[in-house]
C-alpha positions in Angstrom: -15.8 -60.9 -21.7 -12.4 -60.1 -19.6 -12.6 -56.7 -17.9 -10.0 -55.4 -19.9 -11.5 -56.0 -23.0 -14.7 -54.3 -21.6 -12.6 -51.2 -20.8 -11.0 -51.1 -24.4 -14.3 -51.6 -25.9 -16.0 -48.8 -24.0 -13.1 -46.5 -24.8 -13.8 -47.2 -28.4 -17.3 -46.5 -28.4 -16.4 -43.1 -26.5 -13.5 -41.3 -28.3 -15.0 -38.0 -27.1 -14.7 -38.8 -23.5 -11.3 -40.4 -24.0 -10.1 -37.1 -25.3 -11.6 -35.1 -22.7 -10.1 -37.0 -20.0 -6.8 -36.8 -21.9 -7.0 -32.9 -22.0 -8.1 -32.9 -18.2 -5.0 -35.0 -17.4 -2.7 -33.0 -19.6 -4.0 -29.7 -18.1 -3.2 -31.0 -14.5 0.4 -32.2 -15.3 0.9 -28.6 -16.9 -0.6 -26.9 -13.8 1.6 -29.2 -11.5 4.8 -28.6 -13.6 4.3 -24.9 -13.5 3.7 -25.0 -9.7 7.2 -27.0 -9.4 9.2 -24.7 -11.7 7.6 -21.5 -9.6 8.8 -23.5 -6.3 12.3 -24.1 -7.7 12.7 -20.9 -9.0 11.6 -18.7 -6.1 11.9 -21.1 -3.0 14.8 -23.0 -3.8 17.1 -20.3 -4.8 20.6 -21.1 -3.7 22.9 -18.3 -4.8 24.5 -15.4 -3.0 22.5 -13.9 -0.2 21.9 -10.2 -1.0 21.3 -7.0 1.1 18.3 -5.1 0.8 17.7 -2.0 2.9 13.9 -1.0 3.1 12.8 2.2 4.5 9.3 2.0 5.7 7.1 4.3 8.2 6.2 2.4 11.6 2.6 1.7 10.6 0.4 -1.1 10.0 0.7 -0.7 6.4 3.9 -2.3 6.4 2.7 -5.6 7.9 3.8 -7.6 4.7 7.3 -6.6 5.3 7.1 -7.2 9.1 5.5 -10.7 8.7 8.2 -11.6 6.0 10.8 -10.5 8.4 9.8 -12.2 11.3 8.7 -15.4 9.6 12.0 -15.6 7.9 10.7 -15.3 4.5 13.4 -13.0 3.5 16.3 -15.3 4.4 14.3 -18.2 2.7 14.6 -16.0 -0.6 18.4 -15.9 0.1 18.0 -11.9 1.1 19.5 -10.1 4.0 16.7 -7.5 4.3 17.5 -4.7 6.8 14.4 -2.7 7.8 15.1 1.2 8.6 12.2 3.1 10.5 11.2 6.5 9.5 8.4 8.7 10.9 6.6 9.0 7.6 6.3 7.3 4.2 7.4 10.5 2.4 10.7 10.5 4.7 11.2 7.0 3.5 11.2 8.3 -0.2 13.6 11.2 0.7 15.9 8.5 2.3 15.8 6.6 -1.1 16.7 9.5 -3.1 19.7 10.3 -0.6 21.0 6.6 -0.9 20.0 5.6 2.7 17.9 2.8 1.4 17.2 0.7 -1.5 13.4 0.5 -1.3 11.0 3.0 0.2 7.4 2.6 1.0 5.5 6.1 0.9 2.0 6.6 0.0 1.3 7.1 -3.9 1.0 10.8 -3.4 4.8 11.1 -2.7 5.4 9.4 -5.9 3.1 11.9 -7.7 5.1 14.7 -6.4 8.6 13.1 -7.4 7.2 12.4 -11.0 6.7 16.1 -11.6 10.3 16.5 -10.5 11.1 13.8 -13.3 13.0 11.8 -10.5 14.1 8.4 -12.0 12.3 6.1 -9.6 9.5 3.4 -10.1 6.8 1.6 -7.9 7.3 -2.3 -7.9 3.9 -3.0 -6.1 1.4 -1.8 -3.8 1.6 -3.5 -0.4 -1.5 -2.3 1.3 -4.6 -0.2 0.5 -6.1 1.5 3.3 -8.8 4.1 4.6 -7.6 5.7 7.7 -7.5 9.5 7.4 -10.2 11.4 9.4 -11.2 15.0 9.7 -12.2 15.6 13.3 -13.9 19.0 14.3 -14.7 20.3 17.7 -18.5 20.9 18.4 -17.7 23.4 21.0 -16.2 25.8 17.9 -19.9 25.8 16.6 -19.1 22.9 14.1 -22.2 20.7 13.7 -22.0 20.1 9.6 -19.3 20.3 7.2 -20.6 23.9 5.9 -19.6 25.1 9.2 -15.9 24.6 8.6 -16.1 28.0 6.8 -13.4 30.2 8.2 -12.3 27.8 10.8 -8.6 26.8 11.5 -8.0 23.1 10.3 -4.7 21.7 11.1 -3.0 19.2 8.4 0.4 18.2 7.3 0.5 20.4 4.1 2.2 19.3 0.9 1.3 15.6 1.7 -1.6 13.2 0.8 -3.6 14.4 4.1 -3.8 17.9 2.2 -5.0 16.3 -0.7 -7.7 14.3 0.9 -8.8 17.5 2.7 -9.0 19.7 -0.3 -10.9 16.9 -2.3 -13.3 16.6 0.6 -14.1 20.3 1.0 -14.8 20.3 -2.9 -17.1 17.5 -2.7 -19.1 19.6 -0.3 -19.0 22.7 -2.3 -16.3 24.3 -0.1 -12.9 25.6 -1.4 -9.6 25.6 0.3 -9.4 29.2 0.6 -12.7 29.2 2.6 -10.8 27.6 5.4 -7.7 28.6 7.4 -4.9 25.7 7.0 -2.3 25.2 9.5 0.6 23.1 9.2 1.0 20.6 11.8 3.4 17.9 12.8 1.4 14.5 12.6 3.0 13.3 15.7 1.7 16.5 17.8 -1.7 16.5 16.2 -3.6 15.5 19.5 -1.9 18.0 21.7 -2.3 20.8 18.7 -6.0 20.7 18.7 -6.3 20.2 22.4 -4.6 23.4 23.0 -7.4 25.2 21.5 -5.5 26.9 18.4 -7.3 24.6 16.0 -11.0 24.3 15.4 -10.4 20.9 13.2 -7.8 18.5 12.3 -6.9 15.8 9.8 -5.0 12.9 11.1 -4.6 9.1 11.0 -4.3 6.2 13.5 -2.7 6.1 16.1 -3.2 9.8 16.6 -7.0 9.8 15.6 -7.8 7.4 18.4 -6.3 9.7 21.1 -7.8 12.9 19.8 -11.4 11.5 20.0 -10.8 10.0 23.3 -9.6 13.4 24.7 -12.3 15.2 23.0 -15.0 13.0 23.9 -18.4 14.2 23.3 -16.8 17.5 21.7 -15.6 15.5 18.7 -17.4 15.2 15.3 -15.6 13.0 12.9 -15.8 12.6 9.1 -13.9 9.9 7.0 -11.9 12.4 4.9 -10.6 10.1 2.0 -14.0 9.9 0.3 -13.8 6.3 -0.4 -10.4 6.6 -2.3 -7.6 4.2 -0.9 -4.5 5.2 0.1 -1.7 2.9 -1.6 1.3 2.1 0.2 3.9 1.6 -2.7 7.2 0.0 -2.7 9.6 2.2 -4.7 13.1 1.9 -5.9 15.6 4.0 -8.4 15.5 3.0 -11.9 19.4 1.9 -11.9 19.2 -0.3 -8.8 16.1 -2.0 -9.9 17.6 -3.1 -13.2 20.9 -4.1 -11.6 18.9 -6.1 -8.9 16.1 -7.5 -11.0 16.3 -11.0 -9.5 16.7 -9.7 -6.0 13.6 -7.9 -6.7 11.6 -11.0 -7.6 12.8 -12.8 -4.5 11.8 -9.8 -2.4 8.3 -9.8 -4.0 8.1 -13.6 -3.5 8.7 -13.2 0.3 6.0 -10.6 0.5 3.8 -12.9 -1.4 4.3 -15.3 1.1 3.9 -12.8 4.0 0.4 -12.1 2.2 -0.7 -15.9 2.5 0.7 -16.0 5.9 -1.7 -13.0 7.0 -4.6 -14.7 5.3 -4.3 -18.1 7.0 -2.8 -16.8 10.3 -4.4 -13.5 11.1 -4.1 -13.8 14.7 -0.4 -14.5 14.7 0.2 -11.8 11.9 -1.6 -9.2 14.2 0.8 -10.3 17.1 3.8 -9.7 15.0 2.7 -6.0 13.8 1.6 -5.4 17.3 4.9 -6.1 18.8 6.8 -4.4 15.9 4.8 -1.2 16.2 4.7 -1.6 20.1 1.1 -0.8 20.3 -1.8 -2.5 22.2 -4.0 -5.2 20.8 -7.3 -3.1 21.1 -5.8 -0.5 18.9 -4.5 -3.0 16.1 -8.0 -4.7 16.2 -9.6 -1.4 15.5 -7.4 -0.4 12.6 -6.6 -3.8 11.1 -9.9 -4.0 9.0 -9.1 -0.6 7.4 -6.1 -2.4 5.4 -5.9 -4.7 2.4 -2.5 -6.2 3.0 -1.9 -7.6 -0.5 0.7 -7.2 -3.5 -0.8 -5.4 -6.5 -0.5 -3.2 -9.4 -3.7 -1.9 -10.3 -5.3 0.7 -12.8 -6.9 2.1 -9.9 -3.5 3.1 -8.7 -2.6 5.1 -11.9 -6.1 6.7 -11.6 -5.6 7.7 -8.3 -2.2 9.5 -9.0 -3.7 11.1 -12.1 -6.4 12.4 -9.8 -3.8 13.7 -7.3 -1.7 15.3 -10.1 -4.6 17.3 -11.6 -5.3 18.3 -7.9 -1.7 19.5 -7.6 -2.0 21.6 -10.7 -5.1 23.1 -10.2 -4.0 24.5 -6.7 -0.7 25.5 -8.1 1.3 23.2 -5.7 3.7 22.6 -8.5 5.0 24.5 -11.5 4.3 22.0 -14.3 1.2 22.0 -15.9 1.0 18.8 -17.4 0.0 15.5 -15.9 3.1 13.0 -15.8 2.6 9.6 -17.7 2.6 7.5 -14.7 3.2 4.2 -16.6 6.8 5.4 -16.8 6.9 5.2 -13.0 5.8 1.6 -13.0 7.9 -1.5 -13.0 5.8 -4.4 -13.7 8.1 -7.2 -14.6 9.0 -8.3 -10.9 5.5 -8.6 -9.7 4.5 -10.2 -13.0 7.0 -12.9 -12.6 5.8 -13.6 -8.9 2.2 -12.9 -9.0 1.0 -12.3 -12.6 -2.8 -12.0 -11.6 -2.2 -9.2 -9.3 -0.8 -7.0 -12.2 -3.6 -5.1 -13.9 -2.1 -2.0 -15.6 -3.4 -1.0 -19.0 -0.8 0.2 -21.3 
């Protein structure tokens, strides 16, 4: 019997196997075609190069932006991206509302405050989740445990996420904010502020935390003040601009998705890019790198975090409103769904 006849006979005897093989081949072809369409849509865009100005703080939380810029992923998506540096994320959001930039990258806490003011803005994606705020106390001021903070002067940048983390940290340890003395500080001056002796403790973040601990030495007592709740660095745009530049938003997110993959597969090179952009030493960046999750996402946990922060603002009379905003109204999912659908996990 010829070989071809034997094959036909085998196929006829095994119709289920043949059908299964056909389904596998069909599924493979479907995935291949989808990938081909995706590549053509995002990586083969040949339209007009559009200008986008991104305002972002000089922090490692902006790593996706820095890597996309340095590796040419933005031009590859036919985007002329300009990066405007700000001292804080909240300042970048203020710049957005004043028309200085098209996209801002503050922490989600800043978005909560603006939602209470009913600003017409939306978050496109989170670009980083980070745990990096710490409460540093001076042992030489009689502080050996958290309860010893009663009556002490604690430096913090008020009306920011740092104050929220401190307030909730105290609550979780059965202390009230009015049982301590809050002192508003400039985050860039936090090391000098506590070394002067005017403060007994301080809430700060890298790179200032490292300098504070080094200067205080054995007198420093440190607690992670975020209580395991991540800070989200979110990309925010004005509603009108986002609608008018929907395709540019998708290409922007596609470039950042490429940066995310680059960081995963080339961590050493990515660290070098961020180190040079921030002008910090390699040892510092190595210390803080693992505190960050550099990835594009829109998680339900982001909504829950903002609701928690909103309730805290209301409870502490930081705003006049008494009702928590519907934060679903401040999330724009379309761009990220088009580029990285598995990264969107918002419940509506």
